[in-house]
C-alpha positions in Angstrom: 92.3 -167.6 73.2 90.9 -170.9 74.9 88.4 -171.7 71.9 91.5 -171.1 69.8 93.4 -173.3 70.6 90.8 -176.0 71.0 90.4 -175.8 67.3 93.7 -175.8 66.6 94.2 -179.1 68.7 91.2 -180.3 67.5 92.2 -180.0 63.3 95.4 -181.0 64.1 94.0 -184.3 65.8 92.1 -184.7 63.0 94.7 -183.9 60.2 97.1 -186.6 62.2 93.7 -188.9 61.7 93.6 -188.3 57.6 97.2 -188.4 57.4 98.0 -191.8 59.1 95.2 -193.8 58.3 96.2 -196.2 56.0 92.9 -196.4 53.3 93.8 -192.7 52.7 97.6 -193.0 52.7 96.5 -195.8 49.4 93.5 -192.8 48.1 96.2 -190.3 47.7 98.9 -192.6 46.5 95.9 -194.1 44.1 95.2 -190.5 43.1 98.5 -189.1 42.1 99.5 -193.0 39.9 96.3 -191.9 38.5 97.1 -188.7 37.7 100.7 -189.7 36.3 98.8 -192.1 34.0 96.6 -189.8 32.3 99.5 -187.1 31.9 101.4 -190.4 29.7 98.1 -191.0 28.1 98.2 -187.7 27.2 101.3 -187.9 26.0 101.4 -190.8 24.0 98.0 -188.9 22.5 100.2 -185.9 21.0 102.9 -188.7 20.1 100.7 -190.4 17.4 98.8 -187.7 16.0 102.4 -186.3 15.3 103.6 -189.8 13.6 99.7 -190.1 11.9 100.7 -187.0 10.2 103.9 -187.9 9.5 102.6 -191.1 7.9 100.1 -189.0 5.9 103.3 -186.5 5.0 105.8 -189.7 4.0 102.6 -191.4 1.9 101.3 -188.7 0.1 104.5 -186.3 -0.1 107.6 -187.0 -2.1 109.7 -184.2 -1.7 109.2 -184.5 2.3 110.1 -188.3 1.8 113.4 -187.1 0.0 113.7 -184.2 2.7 113.8 -186.9 5.7 115.6 -189.7 3.8 118.7 -186.9 3.0 118.1 -185.7 7.0 118.0 -189.2 8.8 120.0 -191.1 6.3 122.6 -188.9 4.9 122.4 -189.5 1.5 123.3 -187.8 -1.3 121.6 -187.6 -5.3 123.7 -189.0 -8.0 126.1 -185.8 -9.2 125.7 -184.6 -6.0 128.5 -182.8 -4.4 128.0 -182.8 -0.3 130.0 -179.9 1.7 131.0 -179.9 4.8 133.3 -177.6 7.2 134.9 -178.4 10.4 135.1 -175.2 12.4 
């Protein structure tokens, strides 16, 4: 029983030293900021790939260009009737 208490006290002292040490806190802060930056880079890469696909389709597919113009700018073609329903 005494060995258990001694081990527990030693473990708690080591844990407190690691937590209260300024160098370890800085190391943990840097680790978490690096993790956040890596996640931001992954999100930016995904968004970049999406934009590359959109640019490709805008350059190569005229139907896609027409669809984008209609959806984002609310443009209608000449002699086209637009119906709107208020629900």
